[in-house]
TORKELO-738008 format. One line per 3 residues: number of its first residue (from 0); for each residue x, y, z of N, C-alpha, C, CB. Coordinates in nm, 3 decimals. Last residue first. Glycine has a CB too. Layout:
BEGIN
NUM = X:Y:Z:X:Y:Z:X:Y:Z:X:Y:Z | ...
END
This chain:
BEGIN
85 = -1.391:-1.662:-2.602:-1.498:-1.626:-2.693:-1.624:-1.698:-2.651:-1.463:-1.659:-2.838 | -1.221:-1.787:-2.427:-1.269:-1.653:-2.393:-1.388:-1.612:-2.481:-1.155:-1.552:-2.408 | -1.156:-2.021:-2.561:-1.240:-2.031:-2.441:-1.295:-1.896:-2.400:-1.162:-2.091:-2.326
82 = -0.978:-1.935:-2.756:-1.112:-1.972:-2.797:-1.208:-1.988:-2.678:-1.107:-2.100:-2.877 | -0.734:-1.903:-2.624:-0.811:-1.785:-2.660:-0.956:-1.819:-2.694:-0.744:-1.714:-2.777 | -0.672:-2.128:-2.350:-0.675:-2.095:-2.493:-0.765:-1.973:-2.517:-0.725:-2.216:-2.577
79 = -0.624:-2.121:-2.073:-0.570:-2.231:-2.154:-0.570:-2.199:-2.303:-0.650:-2.356:-2.130 | -0.748:-1.938:-1.917:-0.611:-1.906:-1.961:-0.552:-2.012:-2.051:-0.522:-1.887:-1.841 | -0.985:-2.041:-1.830:-0.990:-1.935:-1.931:-0.852:-1.904:-1.989:-1.049:-1.809:-1.870
76 = -0.917:-2.215:-1.625:-0.952:-2.273:-1.754:-0.958:-2.168:-1.865:-1.085:-2.345:-1.744 | -0.885:-2.054:-1.399:-0.766:-2.100:-1.469:-0.797:-2.159:-1.606:-0.694:-2.203:-1.386 | -1.036:-1.898:-1.219:-1.077:-1.914:-1.359:-0.960:-1.957:-1.447:-1.137:-1.782:-1.412
73 = -1.007:-1.875:-0.949:-0.897:-1.826:-1.032:-0.928:-1.830:-1.180:-0.774:-1.906:-1.005 | -1.259:-1.767:-0.737:-1.223:-1.864:-0.841:-1.114:-1.802:-0.927:-1.348:-1.904:-0.928 | -1.239:-1.600:-0.514:-1.349:-1.697:-0.523:-1.315:-1.807:-0.621:-1.479:-1.627:-0.564
70 = -1.023:-1.433:-0.299:-1.034:-1.506:-0.425:-1.148:-1.606:-0.418:-0.901:-1.578:-0.458 | -1.093:-1.129:-0.153:-1.080:-1.273:-0.130:-1.113:-1.345:-0.259:-1.173:-1.320:-0.014 | -0.962:-0.817:-0.041:-1.016:-0.900:-0.146:-0.999:-1.046:-0.110:-0.950:-0.869:-0.280
67 = -0.976:-0.482:0.093:-0.948:-0.624:0.101:-1.009:-0.696:-0.018:-1.001:-0.683:0.233 | -0.971:-0.212:0.011:-0.945:-0.247:0.150:-0.902:-0.393:0.160:-1.069:-0.222:0.236 | -0.899:0.019:-0.242:-0.920:-0.121:-0.208:-0.882:-0.146:-0.062:-0.837:-0.212:-0.301
64 = -1.063:0.313:-0.312:-0.950:0.255:-0.241:-0.983:0.113:-0.200:-0.914:0.340:-0.117 | -1.160:0.435:-0.643:-1.187:0.398:-0.505:-1.063:0.335:-0.443:-1.308:0.302:-0.498 | -1.218:0.676:-0.877:-1.113:0.587:-0.828:-1.135:0.562:-0.679:-0.972:0.646:-0.855
61 = -1.408:0.866:-0.933:-1.427:0.733:-0.990:-1.323:0.632:-0.944:-1.425:0.742:-1.140 | -1.447:1.050:-0.621:-1.424:1.040:-0.765:-1.450:0.897:-0.811:-1.281:1.084:-0.800 | -1.490:0.999:-0.358:-1.572:1.102:-0.420:-1.561:1.096:-0.572:-1.531:1.241:-0.369
58 = -1.485:0.640:-0.294:-1.434:0.776:-0.291:-1.528:0.874:-0.358:-1.299:0.782:-0.358 | -1.545:0.362:-0.096:-1.595:0.445:-0.205:-1.544:0.588:-0.188:-1.749:0.442:-0.210 | -1.329:0.115:-0.030:-1.384:0.238:0.028:-1.420:0.329:-0.088:-1.282:0.307:0.128
55 = -1.398:-0.234:-0.083:-1.331:-0.107:-0.113:-1.402:0.008:-0.046:-1.324:-0.084:-0.264 | -1.361:-0.567:-0.138:-1.409:-0.470:-0.039:-1.329:-0.343:-0.061:-1.392:-0.525:0.110 | -1.454:-0.827:-0.357:-1.374:-0.706:-0.336:-1.440:-0.616:-0.233:-1.355:-0.630:-0.469
52 = -1.417:-1.153:-0.435:-1.503:-1.065:-0.356:-1.417:-0.946:-0.317:-1.566:-1.139:-0.228 | -1.329:-1.260:-0.769:-1.304:-1.237:-0.627:-1.415:-1.154:-0.565:-1.169:-1.169:-0.606 | -1.190:-1.427:-1.035:-1.316:-1.387:-0.976:-1.294:-1.376:-0.826:-1.432:-1.489:-1.009
49 = -0.944:-1.328:-1.266:-0.977:-1.398:-1.142:-1.108:-1.340:-1.089:-0.862:-1.386:-1.035 | -0.845:-1.204:-1.495:-0.951:-1.303:-1.508:-0.968:-1.388:-1.382:-0.924:-1.393:-1.625 | -0.506:-1.136:-1.392:-0.627:-1.109:-1.472:-0.719:-1.230:-1.482:-0.587:-1.064:-1.611
46 = -0.396:-1.130:-1.061:-0.391:-1.204:-1.185:-0.519:-1.178:-1.265:-0.372:-1.356:-1.158 | -0.410:-1.035:-0.811:-0.361:-0.943:-0.913:-0.349:-1.009:-1.050:-0.227:-0.886:-0.872 | -0.476:-1.237:-0.641:-0.580:-1.137:-0.670:-0.537:-1.038:-0.777:-0.616:-1.063:-0.544
43 = -0.243:-1.369:-0.597:-0.337:-1.430:-0.692:-0.449:-1.333:-0.728:-0.395:-1.559:-0.633 | -0.117:-1.240:-0.390:-0.081:-1.198:-0.526:-0.171:-1.262:-0.631:0.064:-1.232:-0.555 | -0.233:-1.129:-0.104:-0.258:-1.242:-0.192:-0.232:-1.200:-0.335:-0.403:-1.294:-0.175
40 = -0.170:-0.881:-0.007:-0.112:-0.996:0.060:-0.123:-1.119:-0.030:-0.182:-1.022:0.195 | -0.096:-0.596:-0.193:-0.185:-0.711:-0.179:-0.110:-0.823:-0.111:-0.238:-0.756:-0.315 | -0.090:-0.249:-0.141:-0.017:-0.375:-0.141:-0.117:-0.488:-0.122:0.092:-0.379:-0.030
37 = -0.277:-0.055:-0.256:-0.144:-0.023:-0.206:-0.054:-0.145:-0.211:-0.150:0.031:-0.064 | -0.492:-0.007:-0.524:-0.440:-0.105:-0.430:-0.301:-0.065:-0.387:-0.440:-0.246:-0.492 | -0.777:0.158:-0.625:-0.634:0.173:-0.600:-0.594:0.073:-0.493:-0.598:0.319:-0.558
34 = -1.018:0.062:-0.871:-0.977:0.074:-0.732:-0.825:0.083:-0.723:-1.030:-0.045:-0.648 | -1.286:0.114:-1.088:-1.141:0.124:-1.070:-1.112:0.142:-0.922:-1.081:0.242:-1.153 | -1.542:-0.082:-1.250:-1.497:0.010:-1.145:-1.344:0.007:-1.140:-1.558:-0.029:-1.006
31 = -1.799:-0.153:-1.475:-1.654:-0.141:-1.458:-1.621:-0.039:-1.349:-1.587:-0.100:-1.592 | -2.095:-0.253:-1.307:-2.019:-0.245:-1.432:-1.870:-0.237:-1.402:-2.064:-0.123:-1.516 | -2.239:-0.298:-1.081:-2.183:-0.164:-1.101:-2.114:-0.146:-1.236:-2.087:-0.132:-0.992
28 = -2.325:-0.566:-1.078:-2.419:-0.459:-1.049:-2.371:-0.320:-1.085:-2.452:-0.461:-0.907 | -2.105:-0.733:-1.155:-2.240:-0.753:-1.210:-2.334:-0.634:-1.190:-2.301:-0.875:-1.148 | -1.791:-0.573:-1.250:-1.885:-0.623:-1.150:-2.024:-0.641:-1.211:-1.891:-0.529:-1.029
25 = -1.460:-0.573:-1.331:-1.593:-0.576:-1.390:-1.688:-0.645:-1.293:-1.592:-0.649:-1.528 | -1.196:-0.361:-1.243:-1.277:-0.476:-1.204:-1.416:-0.464:-1.267:-1.288:-0.485:-1.049 | -0.877:-0.263:-1.253:-1.001:-0.246:-1.329:-1.082:-0.374:-1.308:-0.974:-0.218:-1.484
22 = -0.660:-0.122:-1.020:-0.727:-0.243:-1.066:-0.857:-0.206:-1.137:-0.755:-0.337:-0.948 | -0.353:0.015:-0.997:-0.491:0.052:-1.024:-0.556:-0.072:-1.086:-0.502:0.178:-1.119 | -0.111:-0.026:-0.740:-0.171:-0.070:-0.866:-0.312:-0.015:-0.876:-0.171:-0.225:-0.878
19 = 0.208:0.047:-0.583:0.064:0.063:-0.598:0.018:0.010:-0.734:0.023:0.210:-0.582 | 0.481:0.041:-0.581:0.410:-0.079:-0.541:0.258:-0.069:-0.552:0.445:-0.112:-0.401 | 0.539:0.280:-0.816:0.608:0.177:-0.737:0.523:0.057:-0.707:0.655:0.235:-0.608
16 = 0.308:0.423:-0.949:0.401:0.475:-0.849:0.461:0.366:-0.759:0.331:0.577:-0.763 | 0.133:0.158:-1.064:0.121:0.301:-1.039:0.214:0.339:-0.925:-0.026:0.340:-1.007 | 0.035:-0.093:-1.302:0.130:-0.043:-1.202:0.119:0.110:-1.189:0.275:-0.083:-1.240
13 = -0.286:-0.220:-1.335:-0.193:-0.123:-1.393:-0.098:-0.074:-1.285:-0.270:-0.003:-1.456 | -0.457:-0.495:-1.411:-0.384:-0.439:-1.296:-0.273:-0.351:-1.352:-0.326:-0.553:-1.202 | -0.776:-0.592:-1.537:-0.645:-0.530:-1.559:-0.589:-0.479:-1.428:-0.654:-0.416:-1.662
10 = -1.000:-0.738:-1.460:-0.965:-0.731:-1.601:-0.823:-0.682:-1.624:-1.062:-0.640:-1.673 | -1.137:-0.939:-1.218:-1.028:-0.847:-1.245:-0.992:-0.852:-1.393:-0.904:-0.880:-1.157 | -1.476:-0.957:-1.159:-1.365:-1.019:-1.230:-1.261:-0.912:-1.258:-1.413:-1.086:-1.364
7 = -1.657:-0.953:-0.844:-1.615:-0.899:-0.973:-1.497:-0.974:-1.029:-1.580:-0.753:-0.959 | -1.877:-0.863:-0.578:-1.805:-0.966:-0.652:-1.763:-0.903:-0.785:-1.893:-1.095:-0.674 | -1.841:-0.612:-0.326:-1.898:-0.663:-0.448:-1.814:-0.776:-0.504:-1.914:-0.552:-0.550
4 = -1.894:-0.367:-0.082:-1.847:-0.502:-0.107:-1.917:-0.554:-0.231:-1.874:-0.596:0.015 | -1.786:-0.054:0.058:-1.872:-0.132:-0.031:-1.810:-0.269:-0.050:-1.890:-0.060:-0.168 | -1.786:0.206:0.293:-1.731:0.078:0.251:-1.833:0.004:0.168:-1.687:-0.007:0.372
1 = -1.781:0.558:0.220:-1.847:0.438:0.269:-1.779:0.313:0.215:-1.995:0.439:0.229 | -1.668:0.869:0.332:-1.649:0.758:0.243:-1.711:0.633:0.303:-1.500:0.737:0.213
END
């Protein structure tokens, strides 16, 4: 398994077996990827529509393992109204 690093916007965080989450991240180069997160130190990274730098271990399947993430922009202005998303 190789380590990869990419920027991306978190679209969805799906709870999975207690404290784990499956994150759906939209990236510029790879499109939509799914990563499994065990625990996040920074809960802001689990907020939808945040832009972050994601480090993950590439798996054999479509579900990868999240190693680390760093928040680049919370994109808080997108949460003010639906019309901003359009």
